[in-house]
N, C-alpha and C positions, 0 to 999 in steps of 0.2 A: 423918670427919676430925675430929680433936680439936685445937682451936686455943685451948683455955683454957675456963674455966668460963663458962657462959652465965648472966647475971644475969636475974632475973625482970623487972627494970626495962627491959631491952632489948626485951622483947616484951610489955609490959604493956597496950598498946592496939592496936586494929586499925590497920594501916598501918605499924607498926614492924617492921623486918626485920633479921635478922643474916645477912650473907653471908660465908661462908668461901671464900677464893680459894686454890686450889692452882695453882702455876705452876712452870715450870722454873727461873726466876731472879727476883731482886728487881725487875728492870727490867720484866718482864712483869707481875708482881703489881701494881706501881705503875701501869702502863698501864691495867689493868682498873679499879683504884680510880679513876683519873682519868675513865674513862668513866662510872662510877657518880656521881661528884661532879658531872659536867656535866648530869646528868639529875635527880637527887633530892638533897634535903637529906641530907648524909652526914657521919658522924663516923668517921674512919678509926681503925683500931687503932693502938696506940702502938708497935707493933713488927712486924717480919717474923720468923717463926720457922722453924727448921729442925728436923725430927724425925729423930733418929738412926735409921738403917736404912730411912728412907723417902725416895723421890726428891723433889726440888724444894723449894720454900718454901711457907709458908702466911701469909696475911694476912687479917685479919678486918675487915669494914666494917659499920657500923651505919647503916641507912637509915630515912628516914621517907618512904614513898612517897606520902603525902598532900601533900607539898610538892614539886611538880615544878618544875624550872627550865627555862627556854627553851621552854616550851610554852604560854605565855599565849595564849589565844584572842582574836583580834581580830575585830571585825565586818567582813565583807567590804566593800570600798569599792563604792559604787554605780557602775554603768556610766555612762559619759558620757551626759548628756542625760536621766538618770532622777533621781527624787527619792530622798533617803536615807530609810530607814524611820524612823518616829516614835520 
């Protein structure tokens, strides 16, 4: 799927990912983008594209999978009557 030129900067380091989304409509493409945003540091593309002669729409997202959101690990709480680990 061709959604524009890929810049070397977008994949210059481990953990940087470019995701091209193909969907039936803009609403679905934005829903997928919202799922990605909720999980990783994400920069969305600046536009949704339609390719003449191809079905659906395209949207590109740029992710940094080293920066996960909503997944902070917390130490488990000690059970009642037990000491917390040092």
